[in-house]
C-alpha positions as CSV (number, residue, x, y, z in Angstrom):
1,M,-11.4,78.7,-49.8
2,R,-9.9,80.2,-46.4
3,T,-6.8,82.8,-46.9
4,L,-3.0,82.2,-45.5
5,P,-3.3,84.6,-42.5
6,A,-6.7,83.3,-41.4
7,V,-5.1,79.7,-41.1
8,A,-2.4,80.6,-39.9
9,A,-3.6,82.6,-37.3
10,D,-6.0,79.4,-35.9
11,V,-2.7,77.1,-36.2
12,A,0.4,79.2,-35.0
13,P,2.8,78.6,-33.3
14,T,2.5,75.1,-34.9
15,A,5.1,74.1,-37.5
16,M,3.6,75.0,-40.6
17,T,4.8,74.5,-44.5
18,V,2.8,75.7,-47.9
19,L,3.5,73.9,-50.7
20,A,2.2,74.5,-54.6
21,A,0.3,72.2,-56.3
22,D,3.0,71.0,-58.0
23,G,4.5,70.3,-54.8
24,R,6.7,73.2,-54.3
25,C,7.4,74.3,-50.8
26,L,6.4,77.6,-50.8
27,W,7.0,78.4,-47.1
28,S,8.0,77.2,-44.1
29,N,7.8,79.1,-40.2
30,G,10.3,78.7,-38.0
31,A,8.7,75.8,-35.9
32,A,9.0,73.6,-39.6
33,Q,12.4,74.5,-39.9
34,R,13.6,73.3,-36.6
35,L,12.3,70.2,-37.2
36,G,13.9,69.4,-39.9
37,V,11.3,67.9,-42.5
38,R,11.3,68.1,-46.0
39,P,8.2,67.4,-47.4
40,D,8.9,65.4,-49.9
41,E,10.1,63.0,-47.1
42,L,6.7,62.7,-46.2
43,P,3.8,60.6,-48.0
44,L,1.7,64.0,-48.0
45,A,-0.7,62.6,-50.3
46,Q,-2.3,60.5,-47.8
47,V,-3.3,63.8,-46.1
48,E,-6.7,65.0,-46.9
49,P,-7.1,69.1,-47.3
50,D,-10.2,68.7,-44.7
51,G,-8.2,69.1,-41.6
52,T,-8.4,65.3,-40.5
53,A,-5.1,64.6,-38.5
54,V,-3.3,61.5,-40.0
55,D,0.1,60.2,-38.5
56,L,2.5,59.7,-40.6
57,P,5.8,57.9,-40.1
58,W,8.9,59.8,-40.7
59,P,12.8,58.7,-40.8
60,D,15.0,60.9,-39.2
61,A,18.9,61.4,-39.5
62,D,19.7,58.7,-37.4
63,G,17.7,56.5,-39.1
64,A,15.3,55.8,-36.7
65,T,11.3,55.9,-37.5
66,R,9.4,59.1,-35.7
67,W,6.3,59.6,-35.9
68,L,4.5,63.4,-37.3
69,Q,0.8,64.2,-37.1
70,V,-0.4,66.0,-39.9
71,R,-3.5,68.6,-40.8
72,C,-3.7,69.7,-44.1
73,H,-5.7,73.0,-44.7
74,G,-6.4,74.4,-48.4
75,F,-6.8,77.8,-49.2
76,D,-6.6,80.5,-52.0
77,H,-3.6,82.7,-52.8
78,D,-4.1,85.3,-55.4
79,G,-6.2,82.7,-56.9
80,Q,-3.6,80.0,-57.3
81,P,-4.8,77.1,-54.6
82,L,-2.0,76.1,-52.2
83,R,-2.0,73.9,-49.1
84,L,-0.7,74.3,-45.8
85,Y,0.5,71.1,-43.8
86,E,0.4,71.7,-40.1
87,L,3.3,69.5,-38.8
88,R,3.6,68.0,-35.2
89,D,5.7,66.0,-34.0
90,V,3.9,63.0,-31.9
91,S,6.2,60.0,-31.5
92,V,6.7,60.1,-27.2
93,E,2.6,60.4,-27.2
94,R,2.5,57.7,-30.1
95,Q,5.1,55.7,-28.1
96,E,3.1,55.9,-24.8
97,R,0.3,55.0,-26.5
98,D,2.0,51.8,-27.6
99,R,3.1,51.0,-24.6
100,G,0.1,51.3,-22.3
101,R,-1.4,49.2,-25.3
102,N,1.0,46.5,-25.3
103,Y,0.6,46.3,-21.8
104,R,-2.6,45.6,-21.8
105,W,-2.5,43.1,-24.3
106,R,0.6,41.4,-22.2
107,L,-1.5,41.3,-19.4
108,A,-4.3,40.1,-21.1
109,H,-2.3,37.2,-22.6
110,I,-0.4,36.8,-19.0
111,E,-3.9,35.8,-16.9
112,Q,-5.2,33.5,-20.0
113,L,-1.7,31.6,-19.7
114,A,-1.7,31.3,-16.1
115,K,-5.4,30.9,-15.7
116,V,-5.8,34.0,-13.4
117,G,-7.8,37.0,-13.6
118,T,-7.4,40.7,-12.3
119,W,-10.2,43.0,-10.4
120,E,-9.8,46.2,-9.2
121,W,-12.0,48.0,-7.1
122,D,-12.3,52.1,-6.9
123,M,-13.4,53.2,-3.2
124,S,-14.2,56.9,-4.5
125,T,-16.8,55.2,-7.1
126,D,-17.5,52.0,-5.5
127,A,-16.9,50.7,-9.3
128,V,-15.5,47.1,-9.6
129,I,-13.8,46.4,-12.7
130,W,-12.8,43.2,-14.1
131,S,-10.5,42.0,-16.5
132,D,-12.0,40.0,-19.4
133,V,-10.2,36.9,-18.5
134,L,-11.5,37.2,-15.2
135,L,-15.0,37.5,-16.6
136,Q,-14.8,34.6,-19.3
137,M,-13.5,32.5,-15.9
138,F,-17.4,33.3,-14.6
139,G,-18.7,32.2,-17.4
140,F,-19.8,35.9,-19.1
141,P,-18.7,37.7,-22.3
142,P,-15.9,39.8,-22.2
143,G,-17.1,43.6,-21.4
144,T,-20.0,42.5,-19.2
145,E,-20.9,44.8,-16.7
146,L,-21.2,42.8,-12.9
147,D,-21.5,44.6,-9.9
148,Y,-20.9,43.5,-6.7
149,P,-24.4,42.5,-5.8
150,S,-24.8,40.1,-8.9
151,Y,-21.7,38.6,-8.0
152,R,-22.5,38.1,-4.6
153,Q,-25.5,36.2,-5.7
154,L,-23.1,33.6,-7.6
155,L,-21.3,32.7,-4.4
156,H,-21.7,29.5,-2.6
157,P,-23.9,30.9,0.7
158,D,-21.5,28.9,3.1
159,D,-18.4,31.1,1.7
160,V,-20.1,34.7,1.5
161,A,-19.7,35.3,4.9
162,M,-16.2,34.2,4.9
163,I,-15.3,36.7,2.0
164,E,-16.5,40.0,3.5
165,Q,-15.1,39.6,6.6
166,T,-11.7,38.8,4.9
167,L,-12.4,42.2,2.8
168,D,-13.7,43.9,5.9
169,S,-10.2,43.1,8.1
170,A,-8.2,43.8,4.9
171,L,-9.8,47.3,4.3
172,R,-9.5,47.9,8.1
173,T,-5.7,47.2,8.5
174,G,-4.6,47.5,4.6
175,G,-2.2,45.4,3.2
176,P,-2.2,42.0,1.5
177,F,-5.0,39.3,1.9
178,S,-6.4,36.0,0.6
179,Y,-9.2,33.4,0.4
180,T,-10.5,30.4,-1.2
181,H,-14.3,30.5,-1.7
182,R,-16.7,28.5,-4.4
183,M,-18.6,30.4,-6.8
184,Y,-21.4,29.5,-9.7
185,L,-20.6,30.6,-13.2
186,A,-23.0,32.4,-15.3
187,D,-25.1,29.4,-16.2
188,R,-26.2,29.1,-11.9
189,T,-25.0,25.5,-12.2
190,T,-21.6,25.2,-12.5
191,L,-19.7,25.2,-9.1
192,R,-16.5,26.3,-9.3
193,V,-13.4,26.6,-6.2
194,F,-11.7,30.1,-6.9
195,E,-8.3,31.1,-5.2
196,C,-8.4,35.0,-4.6
197,Y,-5.1,37.2,-3.5
198,G,-5.6,40.8,-3.3
199,E,-3.9,44.1,-1.2
200,V,-5.5,47.1,-0.1
201,F,-3.9,50.6,-1.4
202,T,-4.3,53.7,1.2
203,D,-3.9,57.4,0.8
204,T,-1.6,59.2,2.9
205,S,-4.1,59.3,5.6
206,G,-4.1,55.4,5.7
207,A,-7.8,55.8,4.5
208,P,-8.4,52.7,1.4
209,V,-8.4,54.3,-2.1
210,R,-8.4,51.3,-4.4
211,V,-8.4,47.1,-3.9
212,L,-6.2,44.9,-6.2
213,G,-7.0,41.5,-6.4
214,T,-6.6,38.4,-8.8
215,A,-8.9,35.1,-9.1
216,H,-7.5,32.1,-9.8
217,D,-9.7,28.8,-10.9
218,I,-8.7,25.6,-9.0
219,T,-11.3,23.4,-9.4
220,E,-8.9,20.9,-10.8
221,M,-6.2,21.3,-8.6
222,R,-8.5,21.1,-5.4
223,R,-10.1,17.7,-7.2
224,V,-6.7,16.6,-7.5
225,Q,-5.7,17.3,-3.9
226,E,-8.7,15.7,-2.6
227,E,-8.5,12.6,-4.4
228,L,-4.2,12.2,-3.6
229,T,-5.6,12.7,0.3
230,H,-8.3,10.2,-0.1
231,L,-5.8,7.8,-1.4
232,A,-3.2,8.4,1.2
233,E,-6.0,8.1,3.6
234,R,-8.3,5.2,2.1
235,D,-7.5,1.6,1.1
236,P,-7.8,1.4,-2.7
237,L,-9.1,-2.0,-2.8
238,T,-12.1,-1.9,-0.2
239,D,-12.2,1.6,0.4
240,L,-11.5,1.9,3.9
241,P,-9.3,4.0,5.9
242,N,-6.0,2.5,5.7
243,R,-3.5,1.8,8.0
244,R,-2.5,5.8,8.3
245,A,-5.5,6.5,8.9
246,L,-6.3,4.2,11.6
247,L,-3.1,4.9,13.5
248,A,-4.1,8.5,13.2
249,R,-7.8,8.1,15.1
250,L,-5.8,5.6,17.7
251,N,-3.3,8.6,18.6
252,D,-6.2,10.7,18.7
253,L,-7.7,8.6,21.2
254,L,-4.0,8.2,23.2
255,A,-3.7,12.1,23.3
256,C,-7.3,13.0,25.0
257,A,-6.8,14.6,28.0
258,G,-6.9,12.8,31.2
259,E,-7.0,8.5,31.0
260,P,-7.6,7.1,27.5
261,S,-11.0,5.8,26.6
262,G,-11.1,2.8,24.0
263,A,-10.4,0.0,22.3
264,L,-8.7,-1.8,19.4
265,L,-9.5,-4.9,17.8
266,L,-7.5,-6.8,15.0
267,I,-9.3,-8.8,12.5
268,D,-7.5,-11.7,10.6
269,I,-9.2,-13.7,7.8
270,D,-9.0,-17.5,8.9
271,N,-6.6,-20.0,6.3
272,F,-6.9,-16.6,3.8
273,K,-3.9,-18.1,1.9
274,D,-5.9,-21.2,1.2
275,I,-8.7,-18.9,-0.4
276,N,-5.9,-17.3,-2.7
277,D,-4.0,-20.8,-3.6
278,V,-7.4,-22.6,-4.3
279,H,-9.2,-20.2,-5.9
280,G,-7.0,-17.2,-7.2
281,H,-6.0,-13.5,-5.8
282,A,-8.9,-12.2,-7.6
283,V,-11.4,-14.3,-5.8
284,G,-9.5,-13.1,-2.6
285,D,-9.7,-9.6,-3.5
286,D,-13.5,-10.1,-3.8
287,V,-13.5,-11.8,-0.6
288,L,-12.1,-8.9,1.0
289,R,-14.5,-6.3,-0.6
290,V,-17.5,-8.3,0.2
291,L,-15.9,-8.4,4.0
292,A,-15.2,-5.1,4.3
293,R,-18.9,-4.0,3.6
294,L,-20.0,-6.8,5.9
295,L,-17.9,-5.4,8.8
296,V,-19.2,-1.8,7.9
297,R,-22.7,-2.6,8.5
298,H,-22.3,-4.5,11.8
299,V,-19.6,-2.4,13.7
300,P,-20.8,0.0,16.1
301,R,-21.3,3.9,15.1
302,D,-18.6,6.1,15.7
303,T,-16.2,3.7,15.5
304,V,-13.5,3.3,12.7
305,L,-12.7,0.1,10.5
306,G,-10.0,0.2,8.4
307,R,-7.6,-1.9,6.6
308,L,-4.2,-2.6,7.9
309,G,-3.3,-4.2,5.1
310,G,-3.4,-8.1,3.2
311,D,-6.1,-10.0,5.4
312,E,-5.8,-7.6,8.5
313,F,-8.4,-5.4,9.2
314,A,-8.7,-3.5,12.5
315,V,-11.5,-1.6,14.5
316,V,-10.8,1.3,16.5
317,L,-13.6,1.9,19.2
318,P,-13.6,5.0,21.2
319,E,-15.3,4.9,24.5
320,A,-15.0,1.0,25.0
321,T,-14.4,-0.6,27.8
322,A,-12.6,-4.3,27.5
323,N,-15.6,-6.1,27.8
324,D,-17.4,-4.2,25.4
325,A,-14.7,-4.2,23.0
326,L,-14.9,-8.5,23.4
327,A,-18.5,-8.4,23.1
328,V,-18.2,-6.5,19.3
329,A,-15.5,-8.9,18.5
330,E,-17.2,-12.3,19.2
331,S,-20.6,-10.1,17.1
332,L,-18.1,-9.5,14.0
333,C,-17.2,-13.3,14.7
334,N,-20.7,-14.6,14.5
335,V,-21.5,-12.6,11.9
336,A,-18.9,-13.8,9.7
337,V,-19.5,-17.5,9.8
338,R,-23.1,-17.1,9.1
339,T,-22.7,-15.1,6.2
340,P,-21.2,-17.3,3.2
341,V,-19.2,-14.8,0.5
342,P,-21.1,-15.8,-2.9
343,L,-18.6,-16.8,-5.3
344,A,-19.9,-18.3,-8.6
345,G,-22.8,-19.4,-7.2
346,A,-21.5,-21.1,-4.3
347,G,-21.2,-19.6,-0.8
348,L,-17.4,-19.3,0.8
349,R,-17.7,-19.5,4.5
350,V,-15.4,-17.1,5.6
351,T,-14.1,-17.1,9.4
352,L,-12.3,-14.8,11.8
353,S,-9.9,-14.6,14.8
354,I,-9.9,-11.0,16.3
355,G,-8.1,-9.7,19.1
356,A,-9.2,-7.1,21.6
357,A,-7.2,-4.5,23.5
358,S,-8.4,-1.9,26.0
359,L,-6.5,1.6,26.2
360,E,-4.9,1.7,29.5
361,P,-2.6,4.8,31.0
362,G,0.7,5.2,29.6
363,D,-0.4,3.2,26.5
364,T,1.3,3.9,23.4
365,R,0.3,3.5,19.8
366,D,2.6,0.6,19.5
367,T,1.7,-0.7,22.9
368,V,-2.0,-1.3,22.0
369,L,-1.1,-2.9,18.7
370,A,1.0,-5.2,20.4
371,H,-1.4,-5.9,22.9
372,A,-3.9,-6.4,20.3
373,D,-1.8,-9.1,18.2
374,L,-0.8,-11.2,21.0
375,A,-4.6,-11.4,21.8
376,L,-5.0,-12.0,18.0
377,Y,-2.3,-14.9,18.8
378,E,-4.5,-16.6,21.4
379,A,-7.3,-16.6,19.0
380,K,-5.6,-18.6,16.4
381,N,-3.8,-21.1,18.8
382,A,-6.9,-21.7,20.2
383,G,-8.5,-22.8,17.0
384,R,-9.5,-19.7,15.3
385,N,-12.9,-18.6,14.4
386,R,-12.6,-16.4,17.5
387,A,-12.4,-13.8,19.2
388,R,-9.9,-13.3,22.7
389,L,-9.4,-10.3,24.6
390,Y,-5.2,-9.4,25.7
391,L,-4.2,-10.6,29.4
392,P,-0.9,-9.9,30.6
393,E,0.2,-13.2,31.0
394,Q,-0.1,-13.1,27.3
395,Y,2.6,-10.6,27.1
396,R,4.7,-12.8,29.5
397,H,4.1,-15.9,26.9
398,A,5.1,-13.9,24.2
399,V,8.6,-13.2,25.7
400,Q,9.2,-16.5,26.6
401,R,8.3,-17.5,22.7
402,V,10.8,-15.1,21.8
403,N,13.3,-16.6,24.3
404,V,12.9,-19.8,23.0
405,V,13.5,-19.0,19.5
406,A,17.0,-16.9,20.2
407,R,17.9,-20.3,22.4
408,V,17.5,-22.3,19.7
409,R,19.1,-19.8,17.3
410,D,22.0,-19.7,19.5
411,A,22.3,-23.3,19.7
412,L,22.1,-23.7,16.3
413,D,25.1,-21.0,15.8
414,E,26.8,-22.5,18.1
415,H,26.6,-26.2,17.2
416,R,25.0,-27.2,20.5
417,M,22.1,-28.9,18.5
418,Q,22.4,-32.3,18.5
419,L,20.4,-35.5,16.7
420,D,19.5,-39.0,18.3
421,A,18.8,-42.0,16.4
422,Q,15.9,-44.8,17.7
423,P,15.7,-47.9,15.8
424,I,12.5,-49.2,13.8
425,I,12.3,-52.6,14.2
426,D,11.5,-55.1,11.4
427,L,8.6,-57.2,13.4
428,L,8.6,-60.1,11.0
429,T,13.0,-60.8,11.4
430,G,13.3,-58.8,14.8
431,E,16.1,-56.6,12.8
432,V,16.7,-52.8,12.3
433,A,14.7,-51.6,9.2
434,S,15.6,-47.7,9.9
435,Y,16.0,-45.2,12.2
436,E,14.4,-42.1,13.3
437,L,16.9,-38.9,14.3
438,L,15.2,-37.2,16.6
439,I,16.4,-33.6,17.4
440,R,17.9,-32.5,20.9
441,L,19.0,-28.9,22.1
442,R,22.1,-29.7,24.6
443,D,23.4,-26.3,25.1
444,G,24.1,-26.4,28.7
445,R,21.6,-23.9,29.7
446,Q,19.0,-23.9,32.4
447,P,15.9,-24.6,32.5
448,P,16.6,-27.7,29.9
449,L,14.4,-27.2,26.8
450,S,12.8,-30.6,25.6
451,P,11.8,-31.5,21.8
452,A,8.3,-30.6,23.0
453,D,9.0,-27.4,25.1
454,F,11.0,-25.7,22.1
455,L,9.6,-26.7,18.9
456,P,6.1,-25.9,18.6
457,T,7.5,-21.9,19.1
458,V,9.9,-22.9,16.5
459,E,7.8,-24.1,14.1
460,R,5.7,-20.7,14.0
461,D,9.0,-19.1,13.3
462,D,10.7,-18.5,10.0
463,L,13.6,-20.5,12.1
464,I,12.0,-23.8,11.3
465,G,13.0,-23.6,7.6
466,E,16.7,-23.6,8.9
467,L,16.3,-26.0,11.5
468,D,14.4,-28.1,8.7
469,R,17.7,-27.7,6.5
470,W,20.4,-27.9,9.3
471,V,18.6,-31.4,10.3
472,V,18.5,-33.0,6.3
473,A,22.2,-31.8,6.2
474,T,23.1,-33.2,9.2
475,A,21.4,-36.5,8.5
476,T,23.3,-36.6,4.8
477,A,27.0,-36.0,6.2
478,A,26.5,-38.7,8.6
479,L,25.1,-41.0,5.9
480,A,28.3,-40.1,3.7
481,A,30.3,-41.4,7.1
482,P,32.2,-44.3,6.4
483,S,30.8,-46.7,9.0
484,A,27.1,-45.6,8.2
485,S,27.9,-46.4,4.6
486,A,29.4,-50.0,5.5
487,A,26.5,-50.7,7.4
488,G,24.2,-49.6,4.7
489,M,22.2,-47.0,7.3
490,R,19.3,-45.6,6.7
491,F,17.9,-42.5,8.4
492,D,14.4,-40.5,7.6
493,V,14.2,-37.1,8.4
494,N,11.1,-35.6,9.4
495,I,9.8,-31.9,8.1
496,S,7.9,-28.9,9.0
497,A,5.0,-27.6,6.9
498,R,7.0,-24.9,6.2
499,S,9.8,-26.6,4.4
500,M,7.0,-28.7,3.0
501,E,5.4,-25.7,1.0
502,S,9.1,-24.2,0.2
503,P,9.6,-24.0,-3.2
504,G,13.1,-25.6,-4.1
505,F,13.4,-27.6,-0.7
506,G,12.7,-31.3,-2.6
507,D,15.5,-30.3,-5.3
508,W,17.5,-29.0,-2.5
509,V,17.7,-32.0,-0.6
510,V,18.4,-34.2,-3.9
511,E,21.0,-31.6,-4.8
512,R,22.3,-32.5,-1.2
513,L,22.2,-36.1,-1.4
514,R,24.3,-35.7,-5.0
515,T,27.1,-33.5,-3.8
516,A,27.8,-36.1,-0.5
517,G,27.8,-39.1,-2.8
518,V,24.5,-40.8,-0.9
519,E,22.5,-43.1,-2.2
520,A,18.5,-41.3,-2.7
521,S,16.8,-44.5,-1.1
522,R,18.9,-43.9,2.3
523,L,17.4,-41.1,3.3
524,G,13.6,-40.6,3.8
525,L,11.4,-37.8,4.7
526,E,8.6,-37.3,7.0
527,V,5.3,-35.2,7.1
528,T,2.6,-35.2,9.7
529,E,-0.8,-36.1,8.5
530,T,-2.3,-32.3,9.8
531,A,0.3,-30.7,7.3
532,A,-0.4,-33.1,4.7
533,I,-3.8,-32.8,4.4
534,T,-3.6,-28.7,5.0
535,N,-1.9,-28.5,2.0
536,V,-1.9,-31.2,0.0
537,A,-0.4,-29.5,-3.6
538,A,2.6,-29.0,-1.6
539,V,2.8,-32.8,-0.5
540,R,2.4,-34.0,-4.2
541,N,4.8,-31.8,-5.4
542,L,7.4,-32.5,-3.1
543,A,6.8,-35.9,-3.1
544,G,7.1,-36.3,-6.8
545,T,10.4,-34.8,-6.5
546,L,11.9,-37.0,-3.7
547,R,10.4,-40.3,-5.5
548,D,12.1,-39.4,-9.0
549,A,14.6,-39.2,-7.3
550,G,14.7,-42.6,-5.8
551,C,13.9,-41.0,-1.6
552,R,11.1,-42.5,0.5
553,L,8.3,-40.4,2.0
554,S,6.4,-41.0,5.0
555,L,3.0,-40.1,6.5
556,D,3.7,-39.6,9.9
557,D,0.8,-39.7,13.3
558,F,-1.8,-41.4,10.7
559,G,-5.0,-41.1,12.5
560,A,-3.9,-38.2,15.0
561,G,-5.3,-35.9,12.8
562,F,-8.7,-37.4,12.2
563,G,-7.4,-37.7,8.4
564,S,-9.6,-39.5,5.6
565,F,-8.5,-42.6,4.0
566,A,-8.5,-40.3,0.7
567,Y,-5.3,-38.8,1.4
568,L,-3.7,-42.1,1.3
569,K,-5.1,-42.6,-2.1
570,H,-3.9,-39.0,-3.9
571,L,-0.7,-38.8,-1.9
572,P,2.3,-41.3,-3.0
573,F,3.5,-42.0,0.3
574,S,5.8,-44.7,1.0
575,T,5.3,-45.0,4.3
576,V,2.2,-44.8,6.8
577,K,3.3,-44.3,10.5
578,I,-0.1,-45.5,12.6
579,A,-0.5,-43.2,15.5
580,G,0.6,-44.0,18.9
581,E,-2.8,-43.3,20.4
582,F,-4.2,-46.6,18.4
583,V,-1.1,-48.8,18.7
584,R,-0.8,-48.3,23.2
585,Q,-3.6,-50.6,23.8
586,A,-4.1,-52.6,20.8
587,D,-3.6,-55.9,22.4
588,Q,-6.3,-55.1,24.2
589,G,-9.3,-55.7,22.1
590,G,-12.1,-53.0,21.2
591,A,-11.7,-50.3,18.4
592,D,-8.0,-50.1,18.5
593,P,-6.9,-53.3,16.7
594,V,-10.0,-53.1,14.1
595,L,-8.5,-49.4,13.2
596,I,-5.0,-50.8,12.8
597,D,-6.2,-53.4,10.5
598,A,-8.3,-50.9,8.0
599,V,-5.1,-48.7,8.0
600,V,-2.7,-51.4,6.8
601,R,-4.8,-53.3,4.4
602,A,-5.3,-49.7,3.1
603,A,-2.1,-49.5,3.1
604,H,-0.8,-52.3,1.9
605,G,-3.4,-52.1,-0.7
606,L,-2.0,-48.7,-2.1
607,G,1.6,-50.4,-2.0
608,M,2.8,-48.4,1.0
609,R,4.5,-50.1,4.5
610,T,3.0,-49.8,8.0
611,V,5.2,-48.4,11.0
612,A,3.4,-48.4,14.6
613,E,4.7,-45.7,16.7
614,S,4.6,-46.0,20.6
615,V,5.4,-49.5,21.1
616,E,6.2,-49.7,24.6
617,R,5.3,-52.9,25.9
618,A,6.3,-56.4,24.6
619,A,2.8,-57.6,24.5
620,L,2.4,-55.2,22.0
621,V,4.6,-56.9,19.3
622,P,2.6,-60.2,18.6
623,A,-0.6,-58.0,18.7
624,L,0.6,-55.8,15.8
625,R,2.6,-58.4,13.8
626,R,-0.9,-60.2,13.5
627,L,-2.4,-57.5,12.6
628,G,0.2,-57.6,9.7
629,V,2.2,-53.8,10.9
630,D,5.5,-54.1,9.1
631,S,7.3,-52.6,11.6
632,G,7.1,-51.0,14.9
633,Q,9.0,-48.3,16.7
634,G,9.3,-47.5,20.6
635,Y,11.0,-47.9,23.8
636,H,10.7,-51.6,24.1
637,L,12.1,-51.6,20.3
638,G,14.9,-49.7,21.2
639,R,15.5,-46.4,23.0
640,P,17.4,-43.3,21.2
641,I,20.8,-42.8,21.6
642,P,23.1,-40.0,20.2
643,L,24.0,-39.9,16.2
644,D,27.8,-40.0,16.9
645,I,27.8,-42.8,19.2
646,L,25.7,-44.7,16.4
647,L,28.0,-44.1,14.1
648,G,31.2,-45.0,16.3
649,Q,29.4,-48.3,17.2
650,G,29.9,-49.4,13.6
651,H,26.9,-51.3,13.7
652,S,27.5,-54.1,10.3
653,A,25.0,-54.4,7.3
654,R,23.7,-57.4,9.1
655,D,22.5,-55.8,12.1
656,T,21.0,-52.9,9.9
657,P,20.0,-54.9,6.9
658,A,17.7,-51.9,5.7
659,A,17.7,-49.2,8.0
660,T,15.2,-46.2,7.8
661,A,16.0,-43.5,10.0
662,D,13.2,-40.8,10.5
663,V,14.2,-37.0,12.0
664,A,11.2,-36.8,13.9
665,V,11.0,-32.8,14.7
666,R,7.9,-33.2,16.4
667,H,8.1,-36.4,18.3
668,P,11.4,-36.9,20.4
669,D,10.1,-40.0,22.1
670,G,9.4,-42.0,18.9
C-alpha cells in the first residue's frame, strides 16, 4: 500500500481528506476545507479504493444539489490502514454535459415530431453528418455511415443536376438555399419527395466552412396538393377538364401575340332532361360519362375537350378556322347519333346540338362564349342534332329577342297587356259555346308586335310563366265580374309547356278560382299537341288536378304536331281542337274530311268534344256539321273583340248558354 506523501504528491493541489477505518477525519488540506464539505455528508461507501472516479451528489448550504467527483486511494500510515479521498467540484461540468445531452435529446424528438431531419456538411473534411431521424426517413438504421456518393445514387436522376446547381450557387454566394427533390429510400424502390432548406456558413474571408440543412418528407402533402389541383381543374363525373381549365386554355389562345387563332365549340345534349326524367339521374350520369369517352376519341389532337357543367361540353380548337370548327362539330354530331349509349341491354340514342365560333381580333373570352352560345341556339332552333357556325346576324337576332322580352315585361308591369275574346260556336245550335281569350300587346310603341311576333320569343324565357299566370288571373277576375256571372260565360286559357311542367301550377289555378268564387267548370285550359306529347307525365298530372276540381282541359291544334291517336287514349282531355290545317278545305273533299272524321270518331268514342279551328268560310259550317264536329271557331263565326267590351255588352245567358272561352297564347287569330 502506498504512503501518504506519495499519494499526496500525485493529487496536490486537489482538495483531499484522510479518513480512518472507522470514518473519522484525520486530516484535510486547505482546498478541502475551502470546499466546506464534511465527509459524513457524502455516501463515500460507493467509492472503491482503486482510484476510480465517482460523481456523488452533495447538498450545499443553499439546499441546491452540487456534484463532487471523488477518487479513493488506500494507503498505510504507521501500520494503520487509511483512505485518502480526492474531491473535485464538477457541478458546472455536469450541468454543461447534461445541457448538451438534453439538447441532443430535444433536437432528436423535435425532428421526430416535425418529421424533419437535419444534416451537416463539414467543408474542411468533406464529411456529411446525418441525424438519426433523417437516416430513418431515408430508410436506414440510426448511426448508418452514408457518404455523398451513396446518397447521390438514391436521388432521382432527373433531380440530381438541379440539386448540385443549387448547392454550387449557394457555396459561391453564401446564405440560405432551398430545393425540392425526389429520392429513392434504402430499399431502392420506394420513391419519396423531400423539401430541403439549408444555409452556408463562411469564415471571416467569406470561404464556406460549414453547411447546415434540413429535409422534410412532403410526399403525402405533394399527393394531396396534386389531388386538389386535379379536382380544381377536372370534372369529377367525367374526369374531363372542367370549366376553369377550359376557360384558362381559351384565355391562353386569346392572349397569344398577334391575331388570335382557333375556335370554340359548345356542345349540348338534346333533350337531356327527358333522359333524367324517364331513366333517372344515375342513367343521365352514365350518358355523360359514356359521351365524354366517345368525344375524347374523336376530337382532333392538341385540342381541349371539357365539361362546362350540366349537359354542356366544350372544345377549344387551337389553330382552327371557322370552316375547320364547323367540320369538327358536324363530325361529332354524326359520331354521337351513330353510337347508341348502352343501357341495361338496350341502346339509348343521343343527339347533339353544337355551336361553333372562331376567335377574332378583339374578342374576349366572354365574347367567344356568347358567340358560340348563339350558334348553339340556332342549332337547337333548326331542329337539334346539328351544328351551326356563328354569324353576325345571330347577334342581331339575340338583341332583338332581348328587346322583345323586355318590351313584354314592361307591358305587364304597366298593365298594357290585354285579352281579346273570340267566340266558339256550337255548330248544331248556332249559339256561343265558349270564348277563347287571345293575348294582345297594346303598349303604343312602334313597331306593333302581334302575338306571333313576341310569343315564340317569350316562350323561351322564364317570363312565359309569369305571362301565363297573368292570363289565368285576368280570366278568373273577368269570370267573377257580375256581367260574366249573369251571362254564364265560360273562358278557356291556353298555357305554355313551361307552366304545364311547373309543379303546383294546377293547384294555383284551382286556388285562384276558389278565392274569386268562380265555379271551376267555367274555366278551361288548353295545351298544344306538341307540348302534350313532349311531356305526357306533366299533362297527366295537370289534368288530374284540374278535372278533380271541375276544370276542363283541351288538346289544341290536334294534328299539327303529327301526333298519334294513342295520346287521346292516355291523356284525359275533355275537348279536342282540330288544327286549321285540316279544316280550311274540309268542304272540298280529299283527305281532310277523312282525317276529320277519324278524329271526331276517336274523340267521341273517348267521351271528348271536338272543336274545328280556322272556320273562315260559310261553306265549311255544314260540311263540319255533317262530319259530326261539335263546335267551330274562326272569323266567319266571330272575330275577336276586347274582353272589357265583351263584359260591357252584358250578353245574356241565352246568348251564351255554355261559353268555353280559350286563351290561345300561341294562336292569336283562333
